MDAnalysis code that builds the backbone (N, CA, C; Angstrom):
import MDAnalysis as mda
import numpy as np

u = mda.Universe.empty(360, n_residues=120, atom_resindex=np.repeat(np.arange(120), 3), trajectory=True)
u.add_TopologyAttr("name", ["N", "CA", "C"] * 120)
u.add_TopologyAttr("resid", np.arange(1, 121))
u.add_TopologyAttr("resname", ["MET", "ALA", "MET", "ASN", "SER", "VAL", "ARG", "TRP", "ARG", "VAL", "LYS", "VAL", "GLU", "GLN", "LEU", "TYR", "LYS", "ASN", "TYR", "SER", "ILE", "LEU", "THR", "ASP", "ALA", "GLY", "GLU", "SER", "ILE", "SER", "ASP", "HIS", "LYS", "GLU", "ALA", "PHE", "GLU", "GLY", "ILE", "LEU", "ALA", "ALA", "ALA", "LYS", "GLY", "SER", "ASN", "GLY", "GLU", "LYS", "GLN", "LEU", "VAL", "SER", "GLY", "PHE", "VAL", "THR", "LYS", "PHE", "SER", "CYS", "HIS", "PHE", "PRO", "ASP", "LEU", "ALA", "ASP", "ASN", "ALA", "MET", "ASP", "THR", "LEU", "LEU", "ASP", "LEU", "VAL", "GLU", "ASP", "ASP", "GLU", "ALA", "VAL", "ILE", "ARG", "HIS", "ASN", "ALA", "ILE", "LYS", "CYS", "LEU", "PRO", "GLY", "LEU", "CYS", "LYS", "GLY", "ASP", "ASP", "PRO", "SER", "GLN", "CYS", "THR", "LYS", "VAL", "ALA", "ASP", "VAL", "LEU", "THR", "GLN", "LEU", "LEU", "VAL", "SER", "VAL"])
u.atoms.positions = np.array([
    [117.574, 13.412, -73.118],
    [117.586, 14.088, -74.393],
    [116.699, 13.367, -75.404],
    [116.702, 12.040, -75.387],
    [115.892, 11.264, -76.328],
    [114.405, 11.526, -76.119],
    [113.976, 11.705, -74.870],
    [112.575, 11.968, -74.573],
    [112.139, 13.304, -75.173],
    [113.008, 14.319, -75.108],
    [112.688, 15.614, -75.720],
    [112.534, 15.476, -77.226],
    [113.369, 14.656, -77.824],
    [113.301, 14.426, -79.263],
    [111.976, 13.778, -79.641],
    [111.526, 12.843, -78.835],
    [110.247, 12.158, -79.095],
    [109.101, 13.149, -78.958],
    [109.119, 13.966, -77.907],
    [108.056, 14.963, -77.708],
    [108.020, 15.948, -78.872],
    [109.206, 16.385, -79.299],
    [109.285, 17.334, -80.404],
    [108.688, 16.710, -81.668],
    [109.040, 15.465, -81.933],
    [108.543, 14.780, -83.128],
    [107.026, 14.644, -83.083],
    [106.476, 14.311, -81.929],
    [105.025, 14.156, -81.784],
    [104.335, 15.496, -82.029],
    [104.891, 16.573, -81.498],
    [104.282, 17.889, -81.681],
    [104.347, 18.331, -83.140],
    [105.464, 18.094, -83.789],
    [105.593, 18.457, -85.202],
    [104.649, 17.603, -86.045],
    [104.518, 16.333, -85.700],
    [103.581, 15.467, -86.422],
    [102.150, 15.978, -86.275],
    [101.780, 16.444, -85.081],
    [100.443, 16.992, -84.864],
    [100.249, 18.274, -85.672],
    [101.296, 19.076, -85.747],
    [101.237, 20.299, -86.538],
    [100.995, 19.969, -88.016],
    [101.723, 18.991, -88.533],
    [101.513, 18.566, -89.922],
    [100.133, 17.926, -90.113],
    [99.636, 17.248, -89.096],
    [98.298, 16.650, -89.182],
    [97.250, 17.766, -89.311],
    [97.390, 18.812, -88.508],
    [96.470, 19.949, -88.602],
    [96.560, 20.609, -89.977],
    [97.783, 20.730, -90.481],
    [97.986, 21.282, -91.822],
    [97.263, 20.431, -92.864],
    [97.398, 19.124, -92.761],
    [96.752, 18.214, -93.713],
    [95.234, 18.297, -93.633],
    [94.721, 18.393, -92.423],
    [93.265, 18.517, -92.245],
    [92.753, 19.746, -92.996],
    [93.451, 20.858, -92.827],
    [93.014, 22.095, -93.474],
    [93.218, 22.051, -94.986],
    [94.322, 21.486, -95.411],
    [94.594, 21.399, -96.844],
    [93.584, 20.503, -97.552],
    [93.223, 19.406, -96.917],
    [92.306, 18.441, -97.523],
    [90.831, 18.827, -97.370],
    [90.544, 19.849, -96.578],
    [89.155, 20.196, -96.274],
    [88.409, 20.818, -97.449],
    [89.122, 21.431, -98.351],
    [88.464, 22.060, -99.504],
    [87.496, 23.145, -99.078],
    [86.260, 23.059, -99.585],
    [85.237, 24.077, -99.307],
    [84.814, 24.115, -97.839],
    [85.017, 23.018, -97.124],
    [84.570, 22.964, -95.728],
    [85.686, 23.316, -94.745],
    [86.677, 24.050, -95.207],
    [87.833, 24.370, -94.361],
    [87.422, 25.106, -93.082],
    [86.425, 25.970, -93.178],
    [86.016, 26.741, -92.002],
    [85.378, 25.865, -90.920],
    [85.045, 24.635, -91.255],
    [84.501, 23.702, -90.264],
    [85.598, 23.099, -89.379],
    [86.842, 23.390, -89.697],
    [87.968, 22.797, -88.975],
    [88.743, 23.843, -88.188],
    [87.997, 24.645, -87.467],
    [88.580, 25.724, -86.671],
    [89.589, 25.194, -85.655],
    [89.297, 24.041, -85.069],
    [90.184, 23.478, -84.045],
    [91.560, 23.134, -84.618],
    [91.617, 22.755, -85.876],
    [92.917, 22.469, -86.505],
    [93.730, 23.753, -86.643],
    [93.073, 24.843, -87.022],
    [93.773, 26.122, -87.138],
    [94.201, 26.625, -85.762],
    [93.352, 26.435, -84.770],
    [93.722, 26.825, -83.399],
    [94.928, 26.022, -82.913],
    [95.016, 24.758, -83.328],
    [96.177, 23.938, -82.991],
    [97.446, 24.484, -83.618],
    [97.329, 24.992, -84.833],
    [98.486, 25.611, -85.496],
    [98.901, 26.867, -84.742],
    [97.925, 27.684, -84.371],
    [98.238, 28.902, -83.615],
    [98.921, 28.570, -82.290],
    [98.443, 27.545, -81.615],
    [99.011, 27.153, -80.322],
    [100.448, 26.657, -80.457],
    [100.790, 26.093, -81.597],
    [102.137, 25.556, -81.803],
    [103.206, 26.643, -81.813],
    [102.797, 27.902, -81.912],
    [103.755, 29.007, -81.892],
    [104.441, 29.131, -80.532],
    [103.905, 28.477, -79.554],
    [104.507, 28.491, -78.212],
    [105.432, 27.291, -78.009],
    [105.620, 26.512, -79.055],
    [106.392, 25.278, -78.964],
    [107.870, 25.463, -79.251],
    [108.462, 24.433, -79.810],
    [109.897, 24.407, -80.100],
    [110.223, 25.307, -81.291],
    [111.504, 25.521, -81.518],
    [111.923, 26.339, -82.654],
    [111.475, 25.736, -83.986],
    [111.507, 24.418, -84.078],
    [111.043, 23.758, -85.297],
    [109.571, 24.030, -85.561],
    [108.770, 23.971, -84.518],
    [107.344, 24.263, -84.661],
    [107.129, 25.719, -85.059],
    [107.857, 26.605, -84.419],
    [107.705, 28.033, -84.702],
    [108.028, 28.352, -86.159],
    [109.042, 27.698, -86.699],
    [109.398, 27.946, -88.093],
    [108.276, 27.529, -89.037],
    [107.598, 26.472, -88.717],
    [106.496, 26.000, -89.555],
    [105.245, 26.860, -89.396],
    [105.007, 27.319, -88.186],
    [103.774, 28.029, -87.877],
    [103.591, 29.279, -88.739],
    [104.639, 30.051, -88.932],
    [104.505, 31.307, -89.691],
    [103.843, 31.080, -91.046],
    [104.353, 30.148, -91.791],
    [103.790, 29.871, -93.116],
    [102.400, 29.285, -93.059],
    [102.170, 28.409, -92.095],
    [100.858, 27.779, -91.970],
    [99.791, 28.810, -91.601],
    [100.130, 29.720, -90.696],
    [99.168, 30.733, -90.261],
    [98.752, 31.599, -91.432],
    [99.719, 32.078, -92.196],
    [99.367, 32.967, -93.309],
    [98.615, 32.221, -94.415],
    [98.888, 30.959, -94.576],
    [98.198, 30.179, -95.612],
    [96.709, 30.019, -95.303],
    [96.376, 29.845, -94.033],
    [94.999, 29.510, -93.676],
    [94.227, 30.616, -92.962],
    [94.862, 31.686, -92.558],
    [94.187, 32.709, -91.751],
    [92.993, 33.337, -92.458],
    [93.045, 33.463, -93.776],
    [91.937, 34.094, -94.498],
    [90.646, 33.269, -94.415],
    [90.743, 32.006, -94.060],
    [89.564, 31.149, -93.941],
    [88.924, 31.219, -92.556],
    [89.589, 31.911, -91.634],
    [89.095, 31.998, -90.263],
    [89.103, 33.455, -89.803],
    [88.209, 34.278, -90.353],
    [88.215, 35.708, -90.027],
    [87.982, 35.993, -88.542],
    [87.271, 35.102, -87.858],
    [87.042, 35.307, -86.427],
    [88.315, 35.081, -85.604],
    [89.333, 34.485, -86.217],
    [90.615, 34.270, -85.530],
    [91.728, 35.166, -86.103],
    [91.332, 36.196, -86.860],
    [92.313, 37.081, -87.496],
    [93.213, 37.757, -86.464],
    [92.632, 38.214, -85.376],
    [93.447, 38.869, -84.335],
    [94.404, 37.879, -83.682],
    [93.941, 36.657, -83.481],
    [94.812, 35.621, -82.909],
    [95.966, 35.310, -83.856],
    [95.659, 35.258, -85.154],
    [96.701, 34.993, -86.149],
    [97.732, 36.116, -86.144],
    [97.261, 37.354, -86.083],
    [98.171, 38.502, -86.035],
    [99.023, 38.444, -84.770],
    [98.402, 38.178, -83.640],
    [99.142, 38.092, -82.372],
    [100.189, 36.983, -82.409],
    [99.827, 35.873, -83.024],
    [100.766, 34.754, -83.136],
    [101.990, 35.153, -83.940],
    [101.768, 35.783, -85.090],
    [102.908, 36.209, -85.900],
    [103.727, 37.287, -85.204],
    [103.069, 38.181, -84.487],
    [103.811, 39.219, -83.755],
    [104.668, 38.607, -82.653],
    [104.152, 37.579, -82.005],
    [104.967, 36.868, -81.005],
    [106.212, 36.275, -81.665],
    [106.040, 35.739, -82.857],
    [107.169, 35.144, -83.570],
    [108.146, 36.217, -84.076],
    [107.632, 37.391, -84.417],
    [108.492, 38.505, -84.835],
    [109.411, 38.920, -83.681],
    [108.949, 38.725, -82.462],
    [109.724, 39.114, -81.279],
    [110.518, 37.949, -80.688],
    [110.593, 36.825, -81.374],
    [111.294, 35.649, -80.869],
    [112.794, 35.921, -80.729],
    [113.448, 35.160, -79.872],
    [114.886, 35.307, -79.654],
    [115.718, 34.828, -80.834],
    [115.216, 33.856, -81.570],
    [115.953, 33.277, -82.701],
    [115.765, 34.111, -83.967],
    [116.864, 34.510, -84.572],
    [116.813, 35.351, -85.773],
    [116.087, 34.673, -86.928],
    [116.291, 33.377, -87.088],
    [115.647, 32.651, -88.193],
    [114.125, 32.699, -88.053],
    [113.642, 32.554, -86.846],
    [112.202, 32.574, -86.599],
    [111.653, 33.982, -86.828],
    [112.369, 34.999, -86.336],
    [111.953, 36.386, -86.568],
    [111.887, 36.688, -88.060],
    [112.914, 36.304, -88.778],
    [112.990, 36.569, -90.219],
    [111.811, 35.900, -90.946],
    [111.551, 34.664, -90.616],
    [110.461, 33.940, -91.253],
    [109.106, 34.588, -90.951],
    [108.906, 35.012, -89.710],
    [107.642, 35.646, -89.326],
    [107.457, 36.981, -90.047],
    [108.527, 37.760, -90.137],
    [108.449, 39.050, -90.844],
    [108.127, 38.818, -92.312],
    [108.759, 37.835, -92.887],
    [108.539, 37.499, -94.298],
    [107.085, 37.068, -94.543],
    [106.472, 36.428, -93.558],
    [105.109, 35.915, -93.714],
    [104.018, 36.940, -93.366],
    [104.369, 38.004, -92.680],
    [103.365, 38.993, -92.261],
    [102.457, 39.475, -93.399],
    [102.988, 39.843, -94.566],
    [102.093, 40.321, -95.632],
    [101.036, 39.294, -96.062],
    [101.263, 38.037, -95.775],
    [100.287, 37.007, -96.104],
    [98.971, 37.176, -95.371],
    [98.969, 37.929, -94.276],
    [97.730, 38.174, -93.540],
    [96.794, 39.116, -94.299],
    [97.301, 39.766, -95.309],
    [96.484, 40.701, -96.093],
    [95.593, 39.992, -97.105],
    [95.677, 38.675, -97.203],
    [94.894, 37.927, -98.185],
    [93.406, 37.889, -97.866],
    [93.047, 38.092, -96.622],
    [91.648, 37.982, -96.220],
    [90.808, 39.164, -96.652],
    [89.549, 39.154, -96.243],
    [88.604, 40.208, -96.617],
    [88.618, 41.393, -95.662],
    [89.448, 41.347, -94.646],
    [89.476, 42.401, -93.635],
    [90.601, 43.392, -93.940],
    [90.266, 44.566, -94.459],
    [91.306, 45.541, -94.802],
    [92.076, 46.058, -93.588],
    [91.502, 45.944, -92.406],
    [92.212, 46.410, -91.208],
    [93.459, 45.557, -90.942],
    [93.452, 44.306, -91.413],
    [94.642, 43.465, -91.252],
    [95.808, 44.048, -92.040],
    [95.542, 44.555, -93.238],
    [96.607, 45.161, -94.054],
    [97.167, 46.394, -93.360],
    [96.293, 47.162, -92.758],
    [96.738, 48.354, -92.037],
    [97.630, 47.964, -90.862],
    [97.224, 46.934, -90.137],
    [98.029, 46.471, -89.006],
    [99.390, 45.956, -89.465],
    [99.399, 45.191, -90.553],
    [100.652, 44.657, -91.088],
    [101.560, 45.805, -91.509],
    [100.993, 46.795, -92.178],
    [101.782, 47.958, -92.612],
    [102.368, 48.687, -91.401],
    [101.577, 48.836, -90.355],
    [102.066, 49.491, -89.137],
    [103.227, 48.717, -88.521],
    [103.085, 47.413, -88.452],
    [104.144, 46.570, -87.870],
    [105.415, 46.663, -88.701],
    [105.275, 46.541, -90.019],
    [106.453, 46.601, -90.885],
    [107.128, 47.969, -90.807],
    [106.331, 49.023, -90.687],
    [106.889, 50.369, -90.532],
    [107.660, 50.487, -89.224],
    [107.102, 49.977, -88.162],
    [107.777, 50.009, -86.862],
    [109.094, 49.225, -86.912],
    [109.055, 48.108, -87.614],
    [110.288, 47.310, -87.741],
    [111.360, 48.061, -88.527],
    [110.954, 48.755, -89.580],
    [111.921, 49.523, -90.370],
    [112.511, 50.675, -89.559],
    [111.676, 51.331, -88.760],
    [112.137, 52.452, -87.948],
    [113.101, 51.983, -86.860],
    [112.876, 50.773, -86.357],
    [113.697, 50.275, -85.249],
    [115.051, 49.741, -85.691],
    [115.240, 49.571, -86.992],
    [116.503, 49.009, -87.479],
    [117.597, 50.015, -87.488],
])
């Protein structure tokens, strides 16, 4: 059990490191694509990582338009998670994808939210 705790801590630390890289990048944020990809990849991790990923993805996705579909897919995976807290957080963060310059993202978000309302 202790080994799992250490692995979890290392992964969360890496997630925060990627967050810091992007936050501190300023105008050159788009040069740090690998940090954003690391955040997207963390959505496949532990529940703690998944809870952080939703907010991080929406905060930085507008700076990486070439990864907009990946960001949407990541949040949709989290919307379908088994844990209610993770689903709730992902749904709450979905509108944040509309911050970018791609209006099709808003349409996709609206479609997803509509489907969620119909399914309730």
